[in-house]
Each structure stands twice: as structure tokens, then as C-alpha cells.
C-alpha positions as CSV (number, residue, x, y, z in Angstrom):
1,M,0.0,0.1,0.0
2,T,1.4,3.4,-1.0
3,G,1.8,5.9,1.8
4,S,0.0,9.4,1.4
5,V,2.1,12.6,1.7
6,P,0.5,14.5,4.5
7,W,0.7,17.9,3.0
8,A,0.1,16.9,-0.6
9,G,-3.5,18.5,-0.8
10,S,-2.5,21.5,0.6
11,N,0.5,21.7,-1.8
12,K,-2.1,21.8,-4.7
13,L,-4.0,24.3,-2.8
14,F,-0.7,26.6,-2.1
15,L,0.4,26.2,-6.1
16,L,-3.2,27.2,-7.2
17,A,-3.0,30.2,-4.7
18,F,0.2,31.2,-6.0
19,G,-0.6,30.9,-9.6
20,V,-3.8,33.2,-9.5
21,F,-1.2,35.7,-7.2
22,A,1.1,35.4,-10.3
23,V,-1.3,36.3,-13.1
24,A,-2.8,39.1,-11.0
25,V,0.7,40.6,-10.5
26,L,1.1,40.1,-14.3
27,L,-2.0,41.6,-15.0
28,V,-1.4,44.7,-12.9
29,D,2.0,45.0,-14.3
30,S,0.8,45.0,-17.8
31,A,-1.9,47.5,-16.8
32,G,1.0,49.6,-15.4
33,T,3.1,49.5,-18.5
34,A,0.2,50.4,-20.4
35,A,-0.6,53.5,-18.3
36,Q,3.1,54.8,-18.4
37,T,3.4,54.2,-22.1
38,P,2.0,57.1,-23.7
39,S,-0.1,57.0,-26.8
40,I,1.1,58.1,-30.4
41,E,-1.1,61.0,-29.8
42,E,0.0,61.9,-26.0
43,L,3.7,61.6,-27.8
44,Y,2.9,63.9,-30.3
45,R,1.2,66.4,-28.2
46,Q,4.5,66.3,-25.5
47,A,7.0,66.7,-28.6
48,E,4.9,69.7,-30.1
49,S,4.7,71.4,-26.4
50,A,8.8,70.7,-26.0
51,Q,9.6,71.9,-29.4
52,T,7.4,75.1,-28.6
53,A,9.3,75.7,-25.4
54,G,12.6,75.6,-27.3
55,D,13.4,72.2,-25.8
56,L,14.9,70.6,-28.9
57,P,16.7,67.8,-27.5
58,R,13.5,66.3,-25.6
59,A,11.5,67.2,-28.8
60,I,13.7,65.4,-31.1
61,D,13.6,62.4,-28.5
62,L,9.8,62.4,-28.5
63,Y,9.3,62.7,-32.3
64,Q,12.0,59.5,-32.9
65,R,10.2,57.5,-30.4
66,L,6.8,58.6,-31.9
67,L,7.9,57.7,-35.2
68,K,8.9,54.3,-34.1
69,K,5.3,53.5,-33.5
70,D,4.0,55.4,-36.7
71,P,6.8,55.4,-39.3
72,D,4.2,56.8,-42.0
73,S,3.6,60.0,-40.0
74,V,4.2,62.6,-42.4
75,Q,3.9,65.5,-39.8
76,G,5.9,63.5,-37.5
77,H,8.8,63.4,-40.0
78,A,8.2,67.0,-40.7
79,N,8.4,68.3,-37.2
80,L,11.0,66.3,-36.6
81,A,13.0,67.9,-39.5
82,V,12.3,71.5,-38.1
83,A,13.6,70.4,-34.9
84,L,16.8,69.2,-36.1
85,A,17.2,71.8,-38.2
86,H,17.2,74.2,-35.4
87,A,19.6,71.8,-33.3
88,G,22.0,72.7,-36.2
89,R,21.9,69.0,-37.5
90,P,21.1,70.1,-41.0
91,K,22.0,66.7,-42.7
92,E,19.5,64.6,-40.5
93,A,17.1,67.2,-41.0
94,A,17.4,66.9,-45.1
95,S,16.8,63.3,-44.6
96,Q,13.8,63.7,-42.5
97,Y,12.1,66.1,-45.2
98,Q,13.0,63.7,-47.8
99,Q,11.3,60.8,-45.8
100,A,8.1,63.1,-45.4
101,L,8.2,63.7,-49.1
102,K,8.2,60.1,-49.9
103,L,5.1,59.6,-48.1
104,D,3.7,62.9,-49.5
105,P,5.7,63.8,-52.7
106,R,3.4,67.1,-53.7
107,N,3.5,68.7,-50.2
108,P,4.3,72.3,-51.0
109,I,5.0,73.2,-47.6
110,I,7.2,70.5,-47.0
111,Q,8.8,70.7,-50.5
112,T,9.6,74.7,-49.6
113,D,10.6,74.1,-46.2
114,L,13.4,71.6,-47.6
115,A,14.1,74.3,-50.1
116,I,14.5,76.7,-47.2
117,L,17.0,74.3,-45.4
118,W,19.1,73.8,-48.9
119,Y,19.0,77.7,-49.2
120,K,20.5,78.4,-45.7
121,Q,23.3,75.6,-46.4
122,A,24.1,77.6,-49.5
123,H,23.2,74.5,-51.9
124,F,21.7,76.8,-54.0
125,D,21.1,74.5,-57.0
126,R,19.2,71.9,-54.8
127,A,17.4,74.5,-53.1
128,A,16.4,76.0,-57.1
129,A,15.4,72.1,-58.2
130,Q,12.8,72.0,-54.7
131,L,11.5,75.1,-55.4
132,E,11.0,74.6,-59.4
133,A,8.9,71.4,-58.1
134,V,6.9,73.6,-56.0
135,L,6.0,76.2,-58.7
136,K,5.0,73.6,-61.2
137,E,2.4,72.2,-58.8
138,H,1.7,75.7,-57.5
139,P,2.5,78.5,-59.9
140,G,2.1,81.9,-58.8
141,K,3.9,84.5,-56.7
142,G,4.7,84.1,-53.2
143,Q,7.6,83.1,-51.3
144,A,8.7,80.3,-53.3
145,L,9.0,82.3,-56.8
146,L,10.9,85.3,-54.9
147,L,13.3,82.6,-53.2
148,L,14.0,80.6,-56.6
149,A,14.6,84.3,-58.3
150,D,17.2,84.7,-55.7
151,C,18.7,81.0,-55.8
152,Y,19.0,81.4,-59.8
153,S,20.6,84.9,-59.3
154,R,23.2,83.3,-56.3
155,L,24.2,80.8,-59.1
156,G,24.6,83.3,-61.9
157,K,21.5,82.2,-63.8
158,Y,20.7,86.3,-64.4
159,R,18.6,84.8,-67.4
160,D,16.6,82.4,-65.7
161,A,15.6,84.7,-62.8
162,I,14.6,87.2,-65.6
163,L,12.4,84.7,-67.6
164,L,10.6,83.7,-64.0
165,L,10.3,87.2,-62.8
166,E,8.9,89.1,-65.9
167,P,5.5,87.3,-66.1
168,V,5.0,88.3,-62.5
169,Y,6.1,92.0,-63.0
170,R,3.9,92.4,-66.2
171,E,1.0,91.2,-63.8
172,D,1.7,93.5,-60.9
173,P,4.3,96.2,-61.9
174,N,4.0,97.8,-58.3
175,D,5.2,94.4,-56.2
176,R,8.3,96.3,-55.0
177,A,10.0,92.8,-54.3
178,V,9.5,91.6,-57.7
179,T,10.6,95.1,-59.3
180,Y,13.7,94.9,-57.0
181,L,14.8,91.5,-58.0
182,L,14.0,92.0,-61.3
183,G,15.8,95.2,-61.7
184,L,18.9,93.6,-60.3
185,A,18.9,90.4,-62.5
186,L,18.5,92.7,-65.5
187,I,21.7,94.8,-64.5
188,S,23.7,92.1,-63.7
189,D,23.0,90.3,-67.1
190,G,24.1,93.3,-68.9
191,E,20.6,94.8,-69.7
192,K,20.9,98.4,-68.3
193,E,18.4,100.2,-69.8
194,K,15.6,97.9,-69.5
195,G,16.7,97.4,-65.8
196,A,16.7,101.1,-65.3
197,A,13.1,101.2,-66.9
198,V,11.9,98.4,-64.5
199,I,13.0,100.0,-61.3
200,D,12.6,103.7,-62.2
201,P,9.8,103.7,-60.0
202,I,12.1,103.0,-57.1
203,L,14.6,105.5,-58.7
204,R,12.2,108.1,-58.2
205,D,12.2,108.0,-54.3
206,A,15.6,108.9,-54.6
207,S,16.0,109.4,-50.7
208,S,15.5,105.4,-50.0
209,E,18.3,103.1,-49.8
210,E,17.0,100.6,-52.5
211,A,17.0,103.4,-54.9
212,N,20.9,104.2,-54.1
213,L,21.7,100.5,-54.1
214,L,20.0,100.0,-57.7
215,M,21.5,103.5,-58.9
216,G,25.0,102.2,-57.9
217,A,24.9,99.0,-59.3
218,M,23.9,100.7,-62.7
219,Q,26.9,103.0,-62.3
220,L,29.1,100.1,-61.5
221,S,27.9,97.9,-64.6
222,A,28.4,100.9,-66.7
223,G,32.2,101.5,-65.4
224,D,31.6,104.5,-63.6
225,Y,33.2,103.3,-60.4
226,H,34.0,106.6,-58.6
227,A,30.1,107.4,-59.0
228,A,29.4,103.9,-58.0
229,V,31.3,104.5,-54.8
230,A,29.5,107.5,-53.6
231,T,26.5,106.1,-54.4
232,L,26.6,103.0,-52.5
233,R,28.1,104.7,-49.5
234,K,24.8,106.6,-49.4
235,A,22.9,103.5,-49.5
236,I,24.6,101.8,-46.9
237,D,25.0,104.7,-44.4
238,R,20.9,104.7,-44.6
239,N,20.9,100.7,-43.9
240,P,24.3,99.1,-43.0
241,N,22.0,95.9,-43.4
242,L,20.9,96.4,-47.1
243,P,21.2,93.0,-48.9
244,L,24.4,93.2,-51.1
245,G,25.2,96.5,-50.2
246,W,28.5,96.0,-48.7
247,S,29.5,93.3,-51.5
248,L,28.8,95.8,-54.4
249,Y,30.3,98.7,-52.6
250,G,33.3,96.4,-52.1
251,R,33.4,95.7,-55.6
252,A,33.1,99.4,-56.7
253,L,36.2,100.2,-54.5
254,L,38.1,97.7,-56.0
255,E,37.6,98.7,-59.6
256,D,38.3,102.5,-58.3
257,E,41.4,101.0,-56.9
258,D,41.0,101.4,-53.1
259,Y,42.1,98.2,-52.2
260,D,42.3,98.5,-48.3
261,A,38.7,99.9,-48.2
262,A,37.6,97.3,-50.7
263,K,38.6,94.1,-48.6
264,T,37.2,95.9,-45.2
265,A,33.8,96.3,-46.9
266,L,33.9,92.9,-48.8
267,R,34.8,91.4,-45.2
268,R,31.7,93.3,-43.7
269,A,29.5,91.5,-46.9
270,L,30.7,88.3,-45.4
271,E,29.6,88.8,-42.0
272,A,26.2,89.1,-43.0
273,D,26.0,86.7,-45.3
274,P,29.1,84.1,-45.8
275,N,27.9,82.7,-49.1
276,D,27.4,85.9,-50.8
277,F,29.5,84.6,-54.0
278,D,31.0,88.1,-54.9
279,A,32.1,88.8,-51.6
280,N,34.2,85.5,-51.3
281,L,35.1,85.9,-55.0
282,Y,36.5,89.4,-55.0
283,L,38.1,89.2,-51.5
284,G,39.7,86.1,-52.4
285,G,41.1,87.8,-55.2
286,A,42.5,91.0,-53.7
287,L,43.9,89.0,-51.2
288,R,45.7,86.7,-54.0
289,H,46.7,89.7,-55.8
290,D,48.5,91.0,-52.4
291,G,50.3,88.1,-52.1
292,E,48.2,86.9,-49.0
293,L,48.0,83.5,-50.7
294,Q,46.6,81.2,-47.5
295,A,44.5,83.8,-46.5
296,A,42.9,84.0,-50.0
297,A,42.4,80.3,-50.5
298,P,39.3,79.6,-48.1
299,Y,37.5,82.4,-50.3
300,L,38.3,81.2,-53.6
301,E,37.2,77.8,-52.4
302,I,33.6,78.9,-51.4
303,A,33.1,81.1,-54.4
304,L,34.3,77.9,-56.5
305,R,31.8,75.7,-54.6
306,L,28.8,78.0,-55.0
307,R,29.5,78.4,-58.8
308,P,31.6,75.7,-60.1
309,D,31.1,76.7,-63.9
310,S,32.1,80.5,-62.9
311,V,35.0,81.7,-65.2
312,K,36.2,84.2,-63.0
313,A,36.2,81.6,-59.9
314,I,38.1,79.0,-62.2
315,Y,40.5,81.7,-63.2
316,Q,41.3,82.7,-59.6
317,M,41.4,79.6,-58.2
318,G,44.0,78.2,-61.0
319,A,46.2,81.9,-60.6
320,L,46.1,81.2,-56.8
321,K,47.6,77.6,-57.4
322,A,50.2,79.0,-59.9
323,A,51.3,81.9,-57.4
324,M,51.6,79.1,-54.2
325,G,54.0,77.0,-56.7
326,E,51.3,74.6,-57.9
327,L,51.7,74.6,-61.4
328,N,50.3,71.1,-62.6
329,E,47.3,72.1,-60.0
330,A,47.0,75.4,-61.8
331,L,46.8,73.8,-65.3
332,K,44.0,71.7,-64.1
333,Y,41.9,75.1,-63.8
334,L,43.4,77.2,-66.7
335,E,44.0,74.7,-69.3
336,P,40.1,73.8,-69.7
337,L,39.3,77.6,-69.1
338,A,41.3,78.5,-72.3
339,Q,40.0,75.8,-74.0
340,K,36.1,76.7,-73.3
341,W,36.5,80.5,-73.3
342,P,39.2,81.0,-75.8
343,D,38.8,84.7,-76.0
344,F,39.6,85.1,-71.7
345,Q,42.8,86.9,-72.1
346,Q,44.1,86.3,-68.5
347,A,43.8,82.7,-68.5
348,H,46.5,82.9,-71.5
349,V,48.6,85.5,-69.8
350,E,48.7,83.2,-66.8
351,L,49.3,79.9,-69.2
352,A,52.0,81.7,-70.6
353,L,53.9,82.4,-67.5
354,I,53.3,78.9,-66.2
355,Y,54.3,77.0,-69.3
356,Q,57.6,79.1,-69.3
357,K,58.4,77.8,-65.7
358,L,57.5,74.1,-66.4
359,H,60.2,74.5,-69.2
360,R,57.6,74.1,-72.2
361,P,58.6,77.3,-74.4
362,E,56.3,76.0,-77.3
363,D,53.3,76.1,-75.5
364,S,54.5,79.2,-73.5
365,R,55.0,80.8,-77.2
366,R,51.7,80.0,-78.5
367,E,50.0,81.6,-75.2
368,R,51.8,84.8,-76.0
369,Q,50.8,84.7,-79.6
370,I,47.1,84.6,-78.5
371,V,47.5,87.2,-75.8
372,L,48.9,89.6,-78.5
373,E,46.2,88.5,-81.2
374,L,43.6,89.3,-78.5
375,D,45.0,92.7,-77.8
376,N,44.9,93.7,-81.6
377,K,40.8,92.3,-81.7
378,D,40.4,94.8,-78.8
379,R,42.2,97.8,-80.7
380,Q,40.1,97.0,-83.6
381,N,37.1,97.1,-81.8
382,G,37.9,100.1,-80.0
383,L,38.2,98.7,-76.6
384,P,40.8,99.8,-73.9
385,P,43.8,97.4,-73.1
386,K,43.3,95.1,-70.3
387,K,44.8,95.6,-67.2
């Protein structure tokens, strides 16, 4: 006969009771965890609140947690992009904007915000492409159009800026912002008379800083450098923060051969806008001319990055490399330039000197002959000799 275990029944009751207790504990823990884990809506509310309060690290963390739960939230990606941009993390911000656009490809607000991010990072070509997409879907006036016109001008694509702005100007000639941008683009593109006609309403207000800046730009374009210096000085005296004011003033001073004042003005321009192409180009060129080669290099590198196809920027970089004794590097810039723009005399002058230093006498003689032929062509056309 098998002996009984005196506590067997009570053991079963104990185990059953323990099991019920354990399940109860699990249920309570589960309920507590659920209560502690915020919903998507609560995460979004907390993230927006942190972002509004300026607590960017917390806002970023909350948006990232939200997107783990809801990776297809267009607004979540867009808001995270804004927070990252304000936190100085532009590459991550761009990635989030692009993710949002994959989910909502035609969202004009997100497209424009991404364009503004590219613009602030001086990626004007990318910003322009984004803004072109916005205007294709949503044609008309507004921030996107003005920003695209400014991108074109910064890229040296003045003709594109003119074609963009002219229809809007014809529709509303009293839109001062459009008139201002169109006038500057026309002047920069060499259409001085047409530009003067467009900006005439602004010029009538001779007391305004915009009028003085536009008049100074026209005088600079026409080669009246001394007058341009005086007119542009009036403009920046009235408004030291006038866009392009210090840059144009510095260029006018350079042409008027006041080099020290020009460099000071161009540095002032770059304090206001480090991605001002002309200020970088002309300050770098002036420093190179004065033998300050190491100081010139970063400015010319920025200018070339901003406009990789700029004849002037390519030439300046080639001349800088030559002055630094990097002759073969200089040829990489100057030889293609002279091939593409055979009438650009300064490139041939520089090449003649470089070939001579490299003991390539035939090439040097050929370049000197081209320089003489270009001089003769200028004289026949009644042009002054090149400086």
C-alpha cells in the first residue's frame, strides 16, 4: 500500500493560490506599463510642447519615439526635421524632410521648407530644384517664387531669374519685391537700359536706400566706378544691413583702386552673408593679388563651390595655385578654361607664365601669341587694353 503524503493536498492548494497571485501581478504590471507608455497622440502632444518651449533635445527624442510607433507620420517626419534644423543638424533634417516627401511627394509646405534648408546651407542648386517642383505644382507668386529668383541670381543664372520674374512683373508692376529682384537681375545680365526702366519707380524715391543701391549697381555695371562708390556709400549709410550693399560697395572700391577699403567692405559683406559669391570671389582675388595666398584660399574655395562653372572663380583658383607654386594643379583649372573660353585673355597670360616655368617654351610662345592677337582684336574694336 502506497503511503500518503500528509501535505500533498495543501501543496496543491498553495500552488493554485500562487498561480492566481502571479497572474494577478502580471495583469497589474501590464496595466501599469500600458498606463506608463504614452499613446502616439500623447507623444505628439508632448513633442510639440517641448518644441514650442525650445527644448529641442526632448522634442527630437519624442518625435523619434513617435516615429518608431508610427513610421508613416508625414507631420512627425516634418516636425522632427524642423527640430533637427534648429538644433544645427541640417543633414539629419534634410533626411527627415525627404522621408516626409516620400510619403507625401506633392506637399508644398514640406517642399518649400526643404528648399529653405538647402538655401540656408548654400546649396542653391538643390534649393532651386526643389522650388521649381513647388512652382510646377503650385504656380503663382509668393515666397517660393521670390526665393527661386534669388537662388538663380546667386548661381549667376540671371537669365533664368528674369524669365521667372517678368510674367509676374507684367501682372503687377507695383510689387516692389519683384521689381527689385528683376531690376538687379537685368542689370547683372547686362541689360542696363531695360533694368533702369523696370526700377524707375524705385529710383524716383531718391532718398531710399534701395534706390541708391540700384543706381550704384547700374553705375558699377556701366564702369562709372567713382560715382558707384559714392552712391553705394549713401545706401549703406542709410541701411548698413541692406542685402548686397557691402558686397557691391566693396566691388566698386576695388574697381576704383581703393584696395584696403574694398577688403574691409567685402569682409563686412561676409559677416552678413558668408555665402555671398561676389564677396568671396573678390575678397579672395584681392588677397591673392596682394600675395596673401593662404588667406585667399578659403574665400576662393567657397566661391568655386557656390558657382563651379564661374569663369572668374575658376581663373582665380588657377592663378592662386600658380602663385603657390602648384603649377600642374594650376593647369587643371586654366587649360580647360582657356579651351572653353578662348577669348578670356587673363587665362592665356597666366598659362604663358606657367608653361615658361615648366620649361615648355613652345606652349608658352603659343599662349603669348594668343594674348597679342586678343590685344589687336580689342584695339580694332575700340576697346581699352586689359589691365
